[in-house]
C-alpha positions in Angstrom: -15.4 10.2 -16.5 -13.7 7.1 -17.9 -9.9 7.0 -17.7 -7.9 7.0 -20.9 -6.9 3.5 -22.0 -3.3 4.7 -22.4 -0.9 7.0 -20.6 0.1 10.0 -22.6 3.9 10.5 -23.0 5.7 13.8 -23.4 6.5 14.7 -27.0 10.3 15.0 -26.2 10.4 11.9 -24.0 12.3 10.1 -26.9 14.4 12.9 -28.4 15.5 11.0 -31.5 11.9 10.1 -32.3 10.8 13.7 -31.8 13.6 14.9 -34.1 12.4 12.7 -36.9 8.8 13.6 -36.4 9.7 17.3 -36.6 11.8 16.8 -39.7 9.1 15.0 -41.6 6.4 17.5 -40.5 8.5 20.6 -41.1 9.9 19.7 -44.5 6.7 18.0 -45.6 4.8 21.2 -44.7 7.3 23.3 -46.6 6.9 21.1 -49.7 3.1 21.4 -49.5 3.3 25.1 -49.1 5.6 25.7 -52.0 3.5 23.5 -54.3 0.3 25.2 -53.3 1.8 28.6 -53.7 3.2 27.8 -57.2 -0.2 26.4 -58.4 -2.1 29.4 -57.0 0.2 31.9 -58.8 0.2 30.0 -62.1 -2.6 27.5 -62.5 -1.4 26.6 -66.1 2.0 25.5 -64.9 2.8 21.9 -65.9 2.8 19.5 -63.0 6.4 18.4 -63.7 7.5 21.4 -61.7 6.6 19.3 -58.6 9.7 17.3 -59.4 11.8 20.4 -58.7 9.9 21.1 -55.5 10.5 17.4 -54.4 14.2 17.7 -55.2 14.5 21.0 -53.3 12.7 19.4 -50.3 14.9 16.3 -50.3 18.0 18.6 -50.5 16.9 20.7 -47.6 16.0 17.6 -45.6 19.4 16.0 -46.2 21.4 19.2 -45.5 19.5 19.8 -42.2 20.5 16.3 -41.1 24.1 17.2 -41.6 23.5 20.5 -39.8 22.0 18.7 -36.8 25.2 16.7 -36.4 27.3 19.9 -36.6 25.0 21.8 -34.2 24.9 18.9 -31.7 28.7 19.3 -31.4 28.6 23.1 -31.3 25.8 23.5 -28.8 28.0 22.4 -25.9 30.9 24.8 -26.7 31.5 28.3 -25.5 29.0 30.9 -26.9 31.6 32.6 -29.1 32.6 29.4 -30.7 29.0 28.2 -31.0 27.6 31.2 -32.8 30.5 32.0 -35.0 30.8 28.4 -36.3 27.0 28.1 -36.5 27.0 31.2 -38.8 29.8 29.7 -40.9 28.1 26.2 -41.2 24.7 27.9 -42.1 26.3 30.0 -44.8 28.0 26.9 -46.3 24.7 24.9 -46.1 22.7 27.7 -47.8 25.3 28.0 -50.6 25.3 24.2 -51.2 21.5 24.0 -51.2 21.2 27.0 -53.6 23.8 25.5 -55.9 22.0 22.1 -56.1 18.6 23.7 -56.6 19.9 26.1 -59.2 21.6 23.3 -61.1 18.3 21.3 -61.1 16.3 24.3 -62.4 19.0 24.8 -65.1 18.1 21.4 -66.6 14.6 22.7 -67.6 14.2 24.0 -71.1 12.7 27.4 -70.0 15.8 28.1 -68.0 18.2 27.8 -70.9 18.4 31.6 -71.4 19.1 32.4 -67.7 22.6 32.4 -66.4 23.5 30.0 -63.6 24.5 32.8 -61.3 21.1 34.3 -61.6 19.5 31.0 -60.8 21.7 30.6 -57.7 20.7 34.1 -56.5 17.1 33.4 -57.3 16.8 30.4 -54.9 19.4 31.7 -52.4 17.0 33.8 -50.4 14.4 31.0 -50.1 17.0 28.4 -49.1 18.5 30.9 -46.6 15.0 31.5 -45.1 14.2 27.8 -44.7 17.6 26.7 -43.3 17.9 29.8 -41.1 14.5 29.1 -39.6 15.4 25.4 -39.2 18.6 26.4 -37.4 16.8 28.8 -35.1 14.2 26.3 -34.2 16.8 23.6 -33.6 18.7 25.8 -31.0 15.4 27.1 -29.5 14.1 23.5 -28.8 17.4 22.3 -27.5 18.0 25.3 -25.2 14.4 24.8 -23.9 15.1 21.2 -23.2 18.3 22.1 -21.4 16.5 24.6 -19.2 13.7 22.0 -18.5 16.3 19.4 -17.6 18.1 21.8 -15.3 14.9 22.7 -13.6 14.1 19.0 -13.1 17.5 18.4 -11.7 17.2 21.3 -9.3 13.8 20.1 -8.1 15.3 16.6 -7.5 18.2 18.1 -5.6 15.9 20.2 -3.5 13.7 17.2 -2.8 16.8 15.2 -1.8 18.0 18.0 0.4 14.7 18.2 2.1 14.5 14.5 2.6 18.1 14.5 4.0 17.2 17.3 6.4 14.1 15.5 7.6 16.1 12.3 8.1 18.7 14.2 10.1 16.1 15.7 12.3 14.4 12.3 12.7 17.6 10.6 13.7 18.2 13.2 16.4 15.3 11.8 18.4 16.6 8.3 19.1 19.9 9.4 20.7 18.0 12.0 22.7 15.5 9.4 24.0 18.1 6.7 24.4 20.3 9.0 26.6 17.4 9.5 29.1 16.3 5.9 29.1 19.8 4.4 29.4 20.5 6.8 32.2 17.4 5.5 34.1 18.5 1.9 33.4 22.0 2.7 34.7 20.4 4.2 37.9 18.4 1.0 38.4 21.5 -1.1 38.0 23.5 0.9 40.5 20.6 0.5 43.0 20.8 -3.3 42.3 17.2 -3.3 41.0 18.0 -5.8 38.3 14.4 -6.9 37.6 13.1 -3.4 36.8 16.2 -2.7 34.8 15.8 -5.9 32.7 12.1 -5.1 32.2 13.0 -1.6 31.0 15.6 -3.0 28.6 13.1 -5.4 27.2 10.6 -2.7 26.6 13.3 -0.4 25.1 14.2 -3.1 22.6 10.6 -3.5 21.7 10.2 0.2 21.2 13.3 0.5 19.0 12.3 -2.5 16.8 8.9 -0.8 16.4 10.5 2.5 15.3 12.9 0.9 12.9 10.0 -0.3 10.8 9.3 3.3 9.7 11.7 5.1 7.3 13.2 8.3 8.8 11.5 10.7 6.4 8.3 8.8 6.1 4.8 9.5 7.4 2.6 7.3 9.5 -1.0 7.4 10.6 -2.1 8.7 13.9 -3.0 5.1 14.9 0.5 3.9 14.2 2.1 7.0 15.9 0.0 6.5 19.0 0.9 2.8 19.1 4.5 3.7 19.1 3.9 6.3 21.7 2.3 3.6 24.0 5.5 1.6 23.8 7.5 4.6 24.9 5.0 5.3 27.8 5.4 1.7 29.1 9.1 2.4 29.5 8.5 5.7 31.3 5.9 4.1 33.6 8.8 1.9 34.9 10.3 5.1 36.3 7.3 7.1 37.4 4.6 4.4 38.1 1.4 6.0 39.2 2.8 9.5 38.9 2.4 9.2 35.2 -1.2 9.2 34.0 -2.2 9.4 30.4 -5.3 10.2 28.4 -5.9 9.8 24.7 -8.7 11.5 22.8 -8.3 10.5 19.1 -11.2 11.4 16.8 -12.1 8.3 14.7 -11.7 10.3 11.4 -8.3 11.5 12.5 -7.0 8.0 13.0 -6.2 7.7 9.3 -4.4 11.1 9.1 -0.7 11.0 8.1 1.9 12.8 10.1 5.7 12.7 10.2 6.9 9.7 12.2 7.9 10.3 15.8 6.2 13.7 15.9 4.4 13.2 19.2 7.0 11.4 21.2 9.3 14.4 21.9 6.2 16.4 23.0 5.2 13.7 25.5 8.8 13.4 26.6 8.9 17.1 27.2 5.7 16.8 29.3 7.2 14.0 31.3 10.4 15.9 31.9 8.8 19.2 33.0 5.4 18.1 34.1 5.6 14.6 35.7 9.1 14.6 37.2 8.8 18.2 38.4 6.0 17.3 40.9 5.8 14.8 43.6 2.3 13.9 42.7 3.1 13.6 39.0 0.8 14.9 36.3 -1.7 13.8 33.7 -0.6 14.0 30.0 -3.4 14.3 27.4 -2.9 13.6 23.7 -5.7 14.7 21.4 -6.2 14.6 17.6 -9.2 15.9 15.7 -10.1 17.7 12.4 -10.8 21.4 12.2 -12.1 21.9 8.7 -9.5 20.5 6.3 -6.7 20.7 8.9 -5.6 18.2 11.5 -5.1 19.6 15.0 -2.8 17.7 17.4 -2.7 18.7 21.1 -0.3 17.5 23.8 -1.1 18.9 27.3 0.1 18.2 30.8 -1.1 19.3 34.3 2.4 20.1 35.5 3.7 23.4 36.9 3.7 25.2 33.6 6.0 28.1 33.4 7.4 27.7 36.9 10.3 25.8 35.3 13.0 28.1 33.9 13.6 26.0 30.8 9.9 26.1 29.9 9.9 29.9 30.4 12.8 30.2 28.0 10.8 28.2 25.5 8.0 30.7 25.6 10.2 33.8 25.6 12.2 32.6 22.7 9.4 31.3 20.6 9.1 32.4 16.9 5.9 34.2 17.8 8.0 36.6 19.9 10.5 37.1 17.1 13.2 34.9 18.6 14.3 31.4 17.9 16.8 30.1 20.4 17.0 26.3 20.9 16.2 25.2 24.4 16.8 21.5 23.7 16.4 18.8 21.1 12.7 18.0 21.6 10.7 21.1 20.8 13.3 22.7 18.6 13.4 19.5 16.6 9.6 19.5 16.2 9.6 23.1 14.9 12.3 22.4 12.4 10.6 19.2 11.1 7.3 21.0 10.7 9.0 23.8 8.8 10.7 21.3 6.5 7.7 19.2 5.9 4.9 21.9 5.6 6.6 25.3 5.2 4.1 28.0 6.0 1.2 25.6 6.1 1.6 24.6 9.7 0.9 26.0 13.1 3.0 25.4 16.3 1.6 27.2 19.4 2.4 26.9 23.1 -0.4 27.7 25.6 0.2 28.1 29.3 -3.0 28.5 31.3 -2.7 30.9 34.4 -3.6 28.0 36.7 -0.7 25.8 35.6 -0.2 23.3 32.9 1.5 23.3 29.5 -0.1 22.7 26.1 1.4 22.4 22.7 -0.9 22.8 19.7 0.0 21.7 16.2 -2.1 22.2 13.1 -1.1 20.7 9.7 -3.0 20.0 6.5 -5.2 16.9 6.8 -3.6 14.1 4.6 -5.6 10.9 4.8 -4.0 7.5 4.3 -4.8 6.1 0.9 -3.9 2.5 1.6 -6.1 0.2 3.7 -4.7 0.0 7.2 -3.5 -3.4 8.3 -2.8 -4.7 11.8 -2.2 -3.0 15.1 -3.3 0.3 16.5 -6.8 0.4 17.8 -8.0 -3.1 18.7 -8.3 -4.3 22.2 -9.2 -2.8 25.5 -8.1 0.3 27.3 -6.1 0.7 30.5 -8.6 1.5 33.1 -8.8 5.1 34.2 -6.0 6.2 31.9 -6.8 6.0 28.1 -10.0 6.4 26.3 -11.1 7.5 22.8 -13.5 10.3 21.9 -16.9 9.3 20.8 -17.0 6.1 22.8 -14.7 4.2 20.4 -12.3 1.6 21.7 -9.2 2.9 23.3 -5.6 2.4 22.1 -4.0 -0.7 23.7 -0.8 -0.3 25.7 1.4 -3.0 24.0 4.6 -4.0 25.5 5.8 -6.9 23.4 6.7 -7.9 19.9 7.3 -5.9 16.8 4.8 -5.3 14.0 4.8 -7.5 10.9 6.7 -6.8 9.3 23.2 12.9 -14.9 22.1 12.8 -17.9 24.7 14.4 -20.2 24.1 17.5 -22.4 20.8 17.3 -24.2 20.4 17.7 -27.9 18.2 16.5 -30.7 20.0 14.9 -33.4 20.7 11.7 -35.4 20.8 8.5 -33.4 24.3 7.4 -32.5 
């Protein structure tokens, strides 16, 4: 289906223009209706009576313009003042309109025998109906626009609050990670191992430059997230060496999926803390991503001791699935909160602990593919032998250690232009 050559705009996008359009349509329709009714009731009536209809229409049009100025002032006042003064202004407007129309009719020869008071009373009800309906429509439209504007403002505030919450949760990660890394660097310095300490500082700066490219509340592709994760793992390998073994199984289709930035790093950090460092032989950490229907499933697993650590047991016992939610640290609690903020009820966060040991975190979120063409970085190059590979025989994710990527409105009313 071909796209429209123009973009439709809301009727009330320009309130002054909408006001004039409604004025012309409303009073023009009233004039046409009165003329058609008069001709239908009396086909032999001379056409000069259309002059009276035209004068009455111009009178109503002009008085309604004055009322719009008065109502635009009253609509922002307290209800008692608004409605009492509106009733007074409407009564005066109806009397003025009836007086003008009656005087116009009195100029016709056939009205010579009719008193002026009778003529005023004769047109009073019609003018009261027209101007009363106009006033009701004026307030109805403006109150509707005010409610719409308040809803839009509330939605914007909620979006800003959600973005601020996501940014706050995202900013928690860097201090949490920096504390552990700087503590390791401090230990190396105390042991006078200046070369490893300098190498770790260099890789830390590369990692931080890489993470600063992404906005705190933004989403990145799985490819970009894993590339960032590889920079982090290079820092941790300075501490654990061969004790830290990694494996990546990223479905090719899932590479373009969007996820909140720095979503996997706390999970891997948790696996290193409770899996790798808890055993002399270390552990293997596996990161997987694949599609399940229209949902993206992310899995981070380690071959550590599982629930033998008391902190991890607390994580399981206080999980939301068991009706409790007690924070056991920044990492996993942060992930829970970020997923709740970003996806509400449309996400899954499960912790699986096999009887034979190990610890697995499973996340499922709606699949959101990247719409822009992906540029640079991510999946080119070779794999680290025996550590990282991709599902389906595709090239593995390189372990990079250098460089950074390339880089209130006021009260609403319809009225005369000021």
